[in-house]
Biopython code that builds the backbone (N, CA, C, O; Angstrom):
import numpy as np
from Bio.PDB.StructureBuilder import StructureBuilder

atoms = [
    (1, "MET", "N", (4.614, -1.543, -40.157)),
    (1, "MET", "CA", (4.455, -1.338, -38.749)),
    (1, "MET", "C", (2.987, -1.117, -38.396)),
    (1, "MET", "O", (2.560, -1.488, -37.303)),
    (2, "ALA", "N", (2.229, -0.538, -39.270)),
    (2, "ALA", "CA", (0.826, -0.294, -39.003)),
    (2, "ALA", "C", (0.029, -1.585, -38.946)),
    (2, "ALA", "O", (-1.041, -1.626, -38.339)),
    (3, "GLU", "N", (0.537, -2.642, -39.570)),
    (3, "GLU", "CA", (-0.176, -3.925, -39.543)),
    (3, "GLU", "C", (-0.108, -4.597, -38.173)),
    (3, "GLU", "O", (-0.980, -5.400, -37.843)),
    (4, "ASP", "N", (0.915, -4.284, -37.367)),
    (4, "ASP", "CA", (1.088, -4.900, -36.055)),
    (4, "ASP", "C", (0.226, -4.255, -34.977)),
    (4, "ASP", "O", (0.209, -4.734, -33.843)),
    (5, "LYS", "N", (-0.471, -3.206, -35.292)),
    (5, "LYS", "CA", (-1.260, -2.471, -34.307)),
    (5, "LYS", "C", (-2.486, -3.289, -33.889)),
    (5, "LYS", "O", (-3.176, -3.858, -34.735)),
    (6, "ILE", "N", (-2.751, -3.344, -32.585)),
    (6, "ILE", "CA", (-3.907, -4.062, -32.062)),
    (6, "ILE", "C", (-5.005, -3.051, -31.795)),
    (6, "ILE", "O", (-4.793, -2.061, -31.094)),
    (7, "ALA", "N", (-6.165, -3.298, -32.348)),
    (7, "ALA", "CA", (-7.283, -2.377, -32.169)),
    (7, "ALA", "C", (-8.113, -2.809, -30.971)),
    (7, "ALA", "O", (-8.597, -3.940, -30.918)),
    (8, "LEU", "N", (-8.276, -1.908, -30.010)),
    (8, "LEU", "CA", (-9.105, -2.157, -28.834)),
    (8, "LEU", "C", (-10.339, -1.274, -28.913)),
    (8, "LEU", "O", (-10.290, -0.186, -29.486)),
    (9, "PRO", "N", (-11.427, -1.726, -28.351)),
    (9, "PRO", "CA", (-12.582, -0.833, -28.280)),
    (9, "PRO", "C", (-12.230, 0.422, -27.490)),
    (9, "PRO", "O", (-11.459, 0.350, -26.532)),
    (10, "SER", "N", (-12.771, 1.546, -27.867)),
    (10, "SER", "CA", (-12.380, 2.808, -27.252)),
    (10, "SER", "C", (-12.715, 2.873, -25.764)),
    (10, "SER", "O", (-12.076, 3.617, -25.020)),
    (11, "SER", "N", (-13.693, 2.114, -25.331)),
    (11, "SER", "CA", (-14.054, 2.165, -23.917)),
    (11, "SER", "C", (-13.107, 1.347, -23.037)),
    (11, "SER", "O", (-13.121, 1.520, -21.819)),
    (12, "TYR", "N", (-12.293, 0.470, -23.604)),
    (12, "TYR", "CA", (-11.396, -0.372, -22.815)),
    (12, "TYR", "C", (-9.921, -0.058, -23.039)),
    (12, "TYR", "O", (-9.073, -0.694, -22.413)),
    (13, "GLY", "N", (-9.595, 0.858, -23.872)),
    (13, "GLY", "CA", (-8.189, 1.142, -24.155)),
    (13, "GLY", "C", (-7.486, 1.775, -22.977)),
    (13, "GLY", "O", (-7.895, 2.842, -22.518)),
    (14, "GLY", "N", (-6.429, 1.141, -22.473)),
    (14, "GLY", "CA", (-5.625, 1.704, -21.402)),
    (14, "GLY", "C", (-6.192, 1.539, -20.009)),
    (14, "GLY", "O", (-5.619, 2.065, -19.055)),
    (15, "ILE", "N", (-7.290, 0.834, -19.857)),
    (15, "ILE", "CA", (-7.879, 0.654, -18.533)),
    (15, "ILE", "C", (-7.270, -0.592, -17.895)),
    (15, "ILE", "O", (-7.211, -1.656, -18.512)),
    (16, "ILE", "N", (-6.824, -0.442, -16.663)),
    (16, "ILE", "CA", (-6.253, -1.564, -15.919)),
    (16, "ILE", "C", (-7.328, -2.130, -15.008)),
    (16, "ILE", "O", (-8.032, -1.383, -14.330)),
    (17, "THR", "N", (-7.451, -3.424, -14.992)),
    (17, "THR", "CA", (-8.447, -4.070, -14.149)),
    (17, "THR", "C", (-7.800, -4.485, -12.832)),
    (17, "THR", "O", (-6.800, -5.203, -12.813)),
    (18, "TYR", "N", (-8.384, -4.024, -11.743)),
    (18, "TYR", "CA", (-7.943, -4.430, -10.410)),
    (18, "TYR", "C", (-9.022, -5.334, -9.815)),
    (18, "TYR", "O", (-10.217, -5.086, -9.975)),
    (19, "TYR", "N", (-8.580, -6.378, -9.133)),
    (19, "TYR", "CA", (-9.523, -7.304, -8.539)),
    (19, "TYR", "C", (-9.930, -6.818, -7.152)),
    (19, "TYR", "O", (-9.076, -6.451, -6.345)),
    (20, "ASN", "N", (-11.215, -6.814, -6.879)),
    (20, "ASN", "CA", (-11.714, -6.351, -5.583)),
    (20, "ASN", "C", (-11.490, -7.379, -4.483)),
    (20, "ASN", "O", (-11.379, -7.013, -3.313)),
    (21, "GLU", "N", (-11.424, -8.627, -4.828)),
    (21, "GLU", "CA", (-11.290, -9.699, -3.840)),
    (21, "GLU", "C", (-9.838, -10.147, -3.727)),
    (21, "GLU", "O", (-9.511, -11.282, -4.072)),
    (22, "TYR", "N", (-8.974, -9.270, -3.252)),
    (22, "TYR", "CA", (-7.566, -9.598, -3.060)),
    (22, "TYR", "C", (-7.371, -10.152, -1.650)),
    (22, "TYR", "O", (-7.777, -9.526, -0.672)),
    (23, "LYS", "N", (-6.763, -11.299, -1.552)),
    (23, "LYS", "CA", (-6.495, -11.931, -0.257)),
    (23, "LYS", "C", (-5.042, -11.698, 0.122)),
    (23, "LYS", "O", (-4.132, -12.162, -0.565)),
    (24, "SER", "N", (-4.829, -10.986, 1.204)),
    (24, "SER", "CA", (-3.479, -10.700, 1.671)),
    (24, "SER", "C", (-2.932, -11.906, 2.426)),
    (24, "SER", "O", (-3.681, -12.670, 3.035)),
    (25, "LYS", "N", (-1.615, -12.061, 2.374)),
    (25, "LYS", "CA", (-0.981, -13.142, 3.128)),
    (25, "LYS", "C", (-0.923, -12.816, 4.613)),
    (25, "LYS", "O", (-0.868, -13.718, 5.449)),
    (26, "ILE", "N", (-0.935, -11.525, 4.942)),
    (26, "ILE", "CA", (-0.924, -11.077, 6.336)),
    (26, "ILE", "C", (-2.202, -10.274, 6.572)),
    (26, "ILE", "O", (-2.247, -9.082, 6.269)),
    (27, "PRO", "N", (-3.232, -10.911, 7.103)),
    (27, "PRO", "CA", (-4.491, -10.179, 7.300)),
    (27, "PRO", "C", (-4.391, -9.218, 8.488)),
    (27, "PRO", "O", (-4.223, -9.648, 9.629)),
    (28, "LEU", "N", (-4.496, -7.925, 8.214)),
    (28, "LEU", "CA", (-4.450, -6.908, 9.256)),
    (28, "LEU", "C", (-5.684, -6.036, 9.153)),
    (28, "LEU", "O", (-6.079, -5.609, 8.068)),
    (29, "LYS", "N", (-6.280, -5.783, 10.297)),
    (29, "LYS", "CA", (-7.409, -4.861, 10.326)),
    (29, "LYS", "C", (-6.868, -3.440, 10.361)),
    (29, "LYS", "O", (-5.761, -3.224, 10.853)),
    (30, "PRO", "N", (-7.612, -2.470, 9.857)),
    (30, "PRO", "CA", (-7.144, -1.078, 9.885)),
    (30, "PRO", "C", (-6.870, -0.579, 11.304)),
    (30, "PRO", "O", (-5.958, 0.222, 11.510)),
    (31, "GLU", "N", (-7.642, -1.041, 12.273)),
    (31, "GLU", "CA", (-7.422, -0.630, 13.661)),
    (31, "GLU", "C", (-6.057, -1.089, 14.156)),
    (31, "GLU", "O", (-5.376, -0.373, 14.890)),
    (32, "MET", "N", (-5.667, -2.288, 13.746)),
    (32, "MET", "CA", (-4.379, -2.829, 14.180)),
    (32, "MET", "C", (-3.225, -2.019, 13.588)),
    (32, "MET", "O", (-2.218, -1.793, 14.258)),
    (33, "VAL", "N", (-3.367, -1.588, 12.352)),
    (33, "VAL", "CA", (-2.330, -0.774, 11.717)),
    (33, "VAL", "C", (-2.195, 0.561, 12.447)),
    (33, "VAL", "O", (-1.080, 1.038, 12.658)),
    (34, "ILE", "N", (-3.309, 1.162, 12.832)),
    (34, "ILE", "CA", (-3.274, 2.432, 13.557)),
    (34, "ILE", "C", (-2.607, 2.252, 14.914)),
    (34, "ILE", "O", (-1.776, 3.071, 15.306)),
    (35, "VAL", "N", (-2.957, 1.199, 15.629)),
    (35, "VAL", "CA", (-2.373, 0.938, 16.950)),
    (35, "VAL", "C", (-0.873, 0.701, 16.824)),
    (35, "VAL", "O", (-0.104, 1.238, 17.622)),
    (36, "LEU", "N", (-0.440, -0.080, 15.856)),
    (36, "LEU", "CA", (0.994, -0.332, 15.675)),
    (36, "LEU", "C", (1.740, 0.942, 15.315)),
    (36, "LEU", "O", (2.864, 1.151, 15.770)),
    (37, "THR", "N", (1.126, 1.797, 14.504)),
    (37, "THR", "CA", (1.747, 3.064, 14.142)),
    (37, "THR", "C", (1.921, 3.956, 15.367)),
    (37, "THR", "O", (2.969, 4.580, 15.537)),
    (38, "ILE", "N", (0.910, 4.020, 16.214)),
    (38, "ILE", "CA", (0.990, 4.831, 17.438)),
    (38, "ILE", "C", (2.066, 4.281, 18.369)),
    (38, "ILE", "O", (2.796, 5.051, 18.993)),
    (39, "ILE", "N", (2.169, 2.972, 18.466)),
    (39, "ILE", "CA", (3.202, 2.365, 19.315)),
    (39, "ILE", "C", (4.594, 2.723, 18.808)),
    (39, "ILE", "O", (5.475, 3.048, 19.603)),
    (40, "VAL", "N", (4.800, 2.669, 17.501)),
    (40, "VAL", "CA", (6.106, 3.013, 16.928)),
    (40, "VAL", "C", (6.420, 4.492, 17.175)),
    (40, "VAL", "O", (7.554, 4.836, 17.509)),
    (41, "ILE", "N", (5.421, 5.367, 17.011)),
    (41, "ILE", "CA", (5.631, 6.794, 17.247)),
    (41, "ILE", "C", (6.026, 7.042, 18.705)),
    (41, "ILE", "O", (6.956, 7.802, 18.975)),
    (42, "ILE", "N", (5.331, 6.411, 19.629)),
    (42, "ILE", "CA", (5.644, 6.576, 21.056)),
    (42, "ILE", "C", (7.046, 6.048, 21.360)),
    (42, "ILE", "O", (7.776, 6.651, 22.147)),
    (43, "PHE", "N", (7.423, 4.941, 20.751)),
    (43, "PHE", "CA", (8.755, 4.371, 20.965)),
    (43, "PHE", "C", (9.848, 5.314, 20.451)),
    (43, "PHE", "O", (10.871, 5.493, 21.111)),
    (44, "VAL", "N", (9.635, 5.916, 19.274)),
    (44, "VAL", "CA", (10.619, 6.843, 18.720)),
    (44, "VAL", "C", (10.731, 8.094, 19.587)),
    (44, "VAL", "O", (11.832, 8.591, 19.824)),
    (45, "ILE", "N", (9.598, 8.600, 20.057)),
    (45, "ILE", "CA", (9.627, 9.763, 20.952)),
    (45, "ILE", "C", (10.372, 9.423, 22.235)),
    (45, "ILE", "O", (11.151, 10.239, 22.729)),
    (46, "PHE", "N", (10.147, 8.241, 22.779)),
    (46, "PHE", "CA", (10.872, 7.799, 23.975)),
    (46, "PHE", "C", (12.372, 7.760, 23.739)),
    (46, "PHE", "O", (13.153, 8.188, 24.589)),
    (47, "LEU", "N", (12.774, 7.243, 22.579)),
    (47, "LEU", "CA", (14.205, 7.178, 22.266)),
    (47, "LEU", "C", (14.812, 8.574, 22.135)),
    (47, "LEU", "O", (15.953, 8.794, 22.541)),
    (48, "HIS", "N", (14.058, 9.512, 21.572)),
    (48, "HIS", "CA", (14.576, 10.875, 21.460)),
    (48, "HIS", "C", (14.676, 11.549, 22.831)),
    (48, "HIS", "O", (15.634, 12.275, 23.097)),
    (49, "ILE", "N", (13.716, 11.317, 23.677)),
    (49, "ILE", "CA", (13.732, 11.923, 25.011)),
    (49, "ILE", "C", (14.864, 11.325, 25.860)),
    (49, "ILE", "O", (15.581, 12.052, 26.548)),
    (50, "SER", "N", (15.016, 10.013, 25.806)),
    (50, "SER", "CA", (16.029, 9.371, 26.636)),
    (50, "SER", "C", (17.425, 9.486, 26.052)),
    (50, "SER", "O", (18.398, 9.180, 26.742)),
    (51, "LYS", "N", (17.554, 9.913, 24.817)),
    (51, "LYS", "CA", (18.832, 10.092, 24.133)),
    (51, "LYS", "C", (19.683, 8.826, 24.191)),
    (51, "LYS", "O", (20.877, 8.877, 24.484)),
    (52, "VAL", "N", (19.056, 7.706, 23.910)),
    (52, "VAL", "CA", (19.759, 6.424, 23.916)),
    (52, "VAL", "C", (20.781, 6.362, 22.796)),
    (52, "VAL", "O", (21.883, 5.849, 22.987)),
    (53, "PHE", "N", (20.424, 6.879, 21.632)),
    (53, "PHE", "CA", (21.317, 6.795, 20.457)),
    (53, "PHE", "C", (21.878, 8.146, 20.076)),
    (53, "PHE", "O", (22.097, 8.388, 18.889)),
    (54, "GLY", "N", (22.116, 9.016, 20.997)),
    (54, "GLY", "CA", (22.715, 10.267, 20.572)),
    (54, "GLY", "C", (22.695, 11.258, 21.620)),
    (54, "GLY", "O", (23.166, 12.377, 21.421)),
]
sb = StructureBuilder()
sb.init_structure("model")
sb.init_model(0)
sb.init_chain("A")
sb.init_seg("    ")
for serial, (resi, resn, name, xyz) in enumerate(atoms, 1):
    if name == "N":
        sb.init_residue(resn, " ", resi, " ")
    sb.init_atom(name, np.array(xyz, "f"), 0.0, 1.0, " ", f" {name:<3s}", serial, name[0])
structure = sb.get_structure()
């Protein structure tokens, strides 16, 4: 079993490489995410106030 062991340099063992240049299929700016989140929050508050579902 010791023969099957792969030796890695100590500086690279267990390090995962992430790519900095990731292209998303849905390009969203951070401002747009914040605006959509605020809209959803306002909509949920409206539903609670109007008691549409309860």
